[in-house]
MARPARO-311527 format. One line per field, with one value per residue (C-alpha): residue in one letter; residue number from 1; y, x, z. Coordinates in nm, 2 decimals. Layout:
resn = a / ...
resi = NUM / ...
py = Y / ...
px = X / ...
pz = Z / ...
END
This chain:
resn = x / x / x / x / x / x / x / x / x / x / x / x / x / x / x / x / x / x / x / x / x / x / x / x / x / x / x / x / x / x / x / x / x / x / x / x / x / x / x / x / x / x / x / x / x / x / x / x / x / x / x / x / x / x / x / x / x / x / x / x / x / x / x / x / x / x / x / x / x / x / x / x / x / x / x / x / x / x / x / x / x / x / x / x / x / x / x / x / x / x / x / x / x / x / x / x / x / x / x / x / x / x / x / x / x / x / x / x / x / x / x / x / x / x / x / x / x / x / x / x / x / x / x / x / x / x / x / x / x / x / x / x / x / x / x / x / x / x / x / x / x
resi = 1 / 2 / 3 / 4 / 5 / 6 / 7 / 8 / 9 / 10 / 11 / 12 / 13 / 14 / 15 / 16 / 17 / 18 / 19 / 20 / 21 / 22 / 23 / 24 / 25 / 26 / 27 / 28 / 29 / 30 / 31 / 32 / 33 / 34 / 35 / 36 / 37 / 38 / 39 / 40 / 41 / 42 / 43 / 44 / 45 / 46 / 47 / 48 / 49 / 50 / 51 / 52 / 53 / 54 / 55 / 56 / 57 / 58 / 59 / 60 / 61 / 62 / 63 / 64 / 65 / 66 / 67 / 68 / 69 / 70 / 71 / 72 / 73 / 74 / 75 / 76 / 77 / 78 / 79 / 80 / 81 / 82 / 83 / 84 / 85 / 86 / 87 / 88 / 89 / 90 / 91 / 92 / 93 / 94 / 95 / 96 / 97 / 98 / 99 / 100 / 101 / 102 / 103 / 104 / 105 / 106 / 107 / 108 / 109 / 110 / 111 / 112 / 113 / 114 / 115 / 116 / 117 / 118 / 119 / 120 / 121 / 122 / 123 / 124 / 125 / 126 / 127 / 128 / 129 / 130 / 131 / 132 / 133 / 134 / 135 / 136 / 137 / 138 / 139 / 140 / 141
py = 0.03 / 0.31 / 0.53 / 0.86 / 1.20 / 1.27 / 1.60 / 1.52 / 1.22 / 1.30 / 1.11 / 1.28 / 1.62 / 1.57 / 1.96 / 1.91 / 1.74 / 1.96 / 1.64 / 1.55 / 1.59 / 1.58 / 1.45 / 1.35 / 1.29 / 1.23 / 1.23 / 0.99 / 0.92 / 1.11 / 1.02 / 1.16 / 1.14 / 1.22 / 1.44 / 1.19 / 0.97 / 1.19 / 1.15 / 1.01 / 0.81 / 0.74 / 0.37 / 0.48 / 0.68 / 0.77 / 0.58 / 0.69 / 0.57 / 0.63 / 0.71 / 0.79 / 1.08 / 0.99 / 0.83 / 0.44 / 0.27 / -0.09 / -0.14 / -0.39 / -0.01 / 0.12 / 0.22 / 0.09 / 0.42 / 0.43 / 0.08 / 0.23 / 0.61 / 0.34 / 0.21 / 0.52 / 0.71 / 0.33 / 0.43 / 0.72 / 0.72 / 0.45 / 0.65 / 0.96 / 0.71 / 0.57 / 0.88 / 1.06 / 0.80 / 0.48 / 0.18 / -0.19 / -0.31 / -0.24 / -0.37 / -0.30 / -0.37 / -0.30 / -0.39 / -0.43 / -0.48 / -0.44 / -0.82 / -0.74 / -0.45 / -0.13 / 0.12 / 0.40 / 0.34 / 0.47 / 0.23 / 0.33 / 0.16 / 0.13 / 0.17 / 0.10 / 0.08 / -0.17 / -0.14 / -0.42 / -0.20 / -0.30 / -0.50 / -0.70 / -0.68 / -0.97 / -1.07 / -0.96 / -0.88 / -1.27 / -1.29 / -1.19 / -1.48 / -1.77 / -1.75 / -1.99 / -1.79 / -1.69 / -1.92 / -1.89 / -1.94 / -1.73 / -1.40 / -1.11 / -1.02
px = -0.02 / 0.14 / 0.28 / 0.06 / 0.18 / -0.06 / -0.04 / -0.16 / -0.41 / -0.74 / -0.93 / -0.71 / -0.80 / -1.11 / -1.13 / -0.86 / -1.10 / -1.39 / -1.58 / -1.61 / -1.81 / -1.88 / -2.19 / -2.26 / -1.98 / -1.89 / -1.58 / -1.36 / -1.53 / -1.67 / -1.90 / -1.78 / -1.99 / -1.82 / -2.04 / -2.16 / -2.26 / -2.53 / -2.72 / -3.04 / -3.00 / -2.66 / -2.54 / -2.35 / -2.66 / -2.64 / -2.27 / -1.99 / -1.71 / -1.66 / -1.31 / -1.15 / -1.07 / -0.74 / -0.54 / -0.55 / -0.41 / -0.60 / -0.91 / -0.76 / -0.52 / -0.81 / -0.86 / -1.20 / -1.35 / -1.34 / -1.48 / -1.73 / -1.80 / -1.79 / -2.03 / -2.27 / -2.19 / -2.29 / -2.64 / -2.65 / -2.55 / -2.80 / -3.10 / -2.95 / -2.93 / -3.31 / -3.46 / -3.29 / -3.25 / -3.49 / -3.24 / -3.40 / -3.07 / -2.71 / -2.34 / -2.07 / -1.74 / -1.39 / -1.11 / -0.79 / -0.46 / -0.41 / -0.45 / -0.76 / -0.87 / -0.76 / -0.60 / -0.56 / -0.35 / -0.64 / -0.90 / -1.20 / -1.60 / -1.78 / -2.17 / -2.34 / -2.63 / -2.82 / -3.17 / -3.33 / -3.35 / -3.01 / -2.80 / -2.59 / -2.94 / -2.94 / -2.56 / -2.38 / -1.97 / -1.88 / -2.01 / -1.71 / -1.51 / -1.68 / -1.71 / -1.53 / -1.33 / -1.16 / -0.90 / -0.63 / -0.28 / -0.38 / -0.23 / -0.52 / -0.61
pz = 0.00 / -0.15 / 0.20 / 0.21 / 0.46 / 0.70 / 0.60 / 0.28 / 0.38 / 0.26 / 0.57 / 0.79 / 0.69 / 0.51 / 0.41 / 0.17 / -0.08 / -0.22 / -0.35 / 0.03 / 0.28 / 0.70 / 0.71 / 1.06 / 1.39 / 1.74 / 1.97 / 1.83 / 1.49 / 1.09 / 0.83 / 0.47 / 0.13 / -0.15 / -0.35 / -0.63 / -0.41 / -0.31 / -0.65 / -0.54 / -0.85 / -0.83 / -0.86 / -0.47 / -0.29 / -0.02 / 0.00 / 0.28 / 0.46 / 0.86 / 0.95 / 1.30 / 1.37 / 1.46 / 1.18 / 1.20 / 0.89 / 0.94 / 1.16 / 1.39 / 1.51 / 1.64 / 2.01 / 2.21 / 2.22 / 1.82 / 1.78 / 2.05 / 1.81 / 1.49 / 1.67 / 1.74 / 1.38 / 1.24 / 1.38 / 1.31 / 0.96 / 0.89 / 1.04 / 0.80 / 0.45 / 0.59 / 0.51 / 0.28 / 0.01 / 0.17 / 0.04 / 0.09 / 0.24 / 0.33 / 0.27 / 0.53 / 0.50 / 0.60 / 0.34 / 0.57 / 0.40 / -0.02 / -0.11 / 0.09 / -0.12 / 0.12 / -0.15 / 0.14 / 0.41 / 0.67 / 0.86 / 0.66 / 0.72 / 0.43 / 0.44 / 0.15 / 0.14 / -0.09 / -0.37 / -0.55 / -0.88 / -0.89 / -1.11 / -0.88 / -0.58 / -0.38 / -0.40 / -0.11 / 0.01 / -0.02 / -0.40 / -0.52 / -0.35 / -0.35 / -0.78 / -1.02 / -1.09 / -0.79 / -0.80 / -0.50 / -0.72 / -1.00 / -1.10 / -1.13 / -1.49
END
């Protein structure tokens, strides 16, 4: 994973990204949403991430207070998304490590509302991993 200087990290300093909005916060965490996720008809309508205010590289580095506040903010984010976007389901998840799909060295919990009219409706997180195309020992195309 590529190192990012803390002074230019867009999750340490969300105000540096004009496309990013802090929607909710508590003592230890923020709920961030990109502008395109605020489009009610968009593919990722309502999606956002919950991040600790202090830089933590992975979910395994969170303090117990950050865990508690992540949990509380997840419920606040769900209420907000339910009121604004009316999804029919959710995927919630952490990517951890480069092989696990983490592209930023900053712990962030994905909050992904799901809609019945999506092409991939009904397919959860494991759908990516349990197919015949995900064979160990093969290289990425």
